[in-house]
C-alpha positions in Angstrom: 117.4 133.3 170.9 118.5 132.6 167.5 119.9 135.4 165.6 118.1 136.3 162.1 120.8 136.8 159.3 120.6 140.0 157.3 122.8 139.8 154.1 122.4 143.5 153.6 123.4 144.5 157.2 126.4 142.0 157.0 127.5 143.6 153.8 127.2 147.0 155.2 129.5 146.1 158.3 132.1 143.9 156.5 134.2 146.1 154.1 135.7 143.9 151.2 139.6 143.2 151.7 141.7 143.7 148.8 143.0 140.9 146.7 140.6 138.6 148.4 138.1 136.3 146.3 135.6 133.5 147.2 134.8 131.1 144.6 133.1 127.8 144.0 135.7 124.8 144.7 137.1 122.8 141.7 138.1 119.5 141.7 141.8 120.8 141.2 141.5 122.2 144.8 141.1 119.0 146.4 144.7 118.5 147.4 144.7 122.0 148.9 141.5 121.3 150.9 142.6 118.0 152.2 145.7 119.4 153.5 143.9 122.3 155.1 141.6 120.0 156.9 144.6 117.9 158.2 146.4 120.9 159.2 143.5 122.9 160.8 141.0 120.3 161.6 143.0 117.2 162.4 140.7 115.7 165.3 137.9 114.6 162.8 137.5 110.7 162.1 137.5 111.3 158.4 140.7 113.2 158.4 142.4 110.3 159.9 141.2 107.8 157.2 143.9 109.7 154.8 143.8 111.6 151.7 141.9 109.0 149.6 138.9 108.8 151.6 139.0 112.6 152.8 139.1 113.6 149.1 136.2 111.4 148.2 134.2 112.7 151.0 135.0 116.4 150.3 134.1 116.3 146.7 130.6 115.2 147.5 130.0 118.8 148.7 130.9 119.9 145.2 128.9 117.6 143.2 125.6 117.5 145.2 122.8 119.8 144.4 122.4 120.4 147.9 126.0 121.0 148.7 128.1 124.1 149.0 132.1 124.3 148.4 134.1 127.4 148.4 137.6 128.3 148.3 139.1 131.7 149.2 142.1 133.2 147.6 144.0 136.1 148.2 146.1 137.3 145.2 145.6 134.1 143.7 146.8 132.0 146.7 144.5 129.5 148.2 144.0 130.4 151.8 140.8 128.9 153.0 137.8 126.7 152.2 134.2 126.1 153.5 131.9 123.1 152.6 128.3 122.6 154.0 124.9 121.9 152.7 121.7 124.0 152.1 119.5 120.9 153.1 121.2 118.3 155.2 118.9 115.4 154.4 118.7 116.2 150.7 122.7 116.2 150.9 122.8 112.7 152.6 120.3 111.1 150.1 122.3 112.2 147.2 125.6 111.2 148.6 123.9 107.8 149.4 122.6 107.3 145.8 125.6 109.0 143.9 128.7 108.4 146.0 127.9 105.4 148.3 130.1 103.0 146.2 133.2 105.5 146.2 133.1 106.3 149.8 132.6 102.6 150.9 135.7 101.5 148.7 137.8 104.2 150.0 136.7 103.8 153.5 137.5 100.0 153.5 140.8 100.4 152.0 141.5 103.3 154.6 140.4 101.1 157.4 142.4 98.1 156.0 145.3 100.1 156.3 144.8 101.4 159.8 143.8 98.3 161.9 143.5 100.4 165.3 141.3 102.7 163.5 139.2 99.9 162.0 138.7 98.7 165.6 137.5 102.0 166.7 135.4 102.3 163.8 133.6 98.9 164.7 133.0 100.0 168.4 131.8 103.6 167.6 130.5 104.0 164.0 129.6 100.8 162.1 126.3 100.1 163.5 125.1 103.8 163.2 126.4 103.9 159.4 124.7 100.6 158.6 121.3 102.0 160.2 122.0 105.3 158.0 122.5 103.1 154.8 119.1 101.1 155.4 117.3 104.3 156.1 118.4 106.0 153.2 117.9 102.8 150.7 114.0 102.7 152.0 113.4 106.7 151.8 112.8 108.2 148.4 113.7 111.8 147.3 113.0 114.7 149.7 111.2 117.6 149.1 111.6 121.1 150.6 110.0 122.0 153.5 110.2 124.6 156.4 112.1 121.9 158.5 115.0 121.9 156.2 118.3 122.4 157.8 121.4 123.8 156.3 124.6 122.6 157.8 128.0 124.2 157.9 130.3 121.3 157.9 134.0 122.4 157.8 135.7 125.8 157.5 139.4 126.6 157.9 141.6 129.5 157.1 145.5 129.4 156.8 147.1 130.6 159.8 149.0 133.7 158.2 145.6 134.7 156.2 143.7 135.1 159.5 142.3 138.5 160.6 141.9 139.7 156.8 138.3 138.8 156.6 138.8 135.4 154.8 136.5 133.4 157.2 133.8 136.3 157.2 133.8 136.2 153.3 133.5 132.4 153.3 130.7 132.5 155.8 129.0 135.1 153.8 129.0 133.2 150.6 127.7 130.1 152.4 124.8 132.2 153.8 124.0 133.9 150.5 123.6 130.6 148.7 121.4 129.3 151.8 119.3 132.3 151.4 118.7 131.7 147.7 117.7 128.1 148.4 115.4 129.4 151.2 116.9 127.3 153.8 115.1 128.4 157.2 117.7 127.3 159.6 121.4 126.7 159.7 123.5 124.7 162.2 127.4 124.1 162.9 129.4 122.3 165.6 132.4 123.7 167.3 134.7 122.3 170.2 133.5 124.1 173.6 137.3 124.9 174.1 138.0 126.5 171.1 136.9 129.9 172.4 138.3 131.6 169.3 136.1 130.0 166.9 133.1 130.3 169.1 133.7 134.1 169.4 134.2 134.3 165.5 131.1 132.6 164.9 129.0 134.8 167.5 130.5 138.0 166.1 129.1 136.7 162.7 125.4 136.2 163.9 125.6 132.6 165.2 124.3 131.8 168.8 124.8 128.6 171.0 121.8 126.2 170.9 122.9 123.0 172.9 125.8 120.4 173.3 126.0 117.2 171.8 128.3 114.0 172.1 129.8 112.5 169.2 130.6 108.6 168.6 134.0 108.9 170.0 132.6 110.6 173.2 133.7 114.1 172.3 131.6 117.0 173.5 130.4 119.7 170.9 128.5 122.9 171.1 125.8 123.4 168.6 125.4 126.9 167.2 122.4 127.9 165.0 121.1 130.8 162.8 117.6 131.6 161.4 117.8 133.3 158.1 115.4 135.8 156.8 112.2 134.7 154.8 
């Protein structure tokens, strides 16, 4: 059973934290977001490519009309971020049209400087990425439909700021934007061994859906949420 999110009930059950503010991510936040991702989400392939590629990748969430990018501050100090999309396919198509060249250049340079990572990329990801590029070049603009899927891609909170409602408020900001765009369903992926993260998402209305294996053979739990119409 997939939980249905109600913003009114969420706000009633989560009192505000003094000094906490969630705002749209700006380009000046990219160094903080990159550092946070390397520190708190170090196992991702994109993080291994270095800050040059990582910065180019993360900025797409702030520049795409279908992207969401938030930064949380406590008393003016950056303490967390969230990036995702209100429509996975629309976001992908925008990135392929507007950011493909920049990402390719950054990616090629990063792989050239990291031969072992380049070998891994060739064995696990290259063919899939090439198929994706060809598919996006054939398909025109996407239109909204009931099958649209929103994705919570990455979220991280500074260790010393956890327990203060930062992650909850970042999630609420994302859900509010998705509701405004009438996104019917949301999805995220979490490491099955990360019980703390799974409990956090479950306490905020997400439910386990399935398990998937990524290009590196790692297992991920899929969690989902259905939004109110």
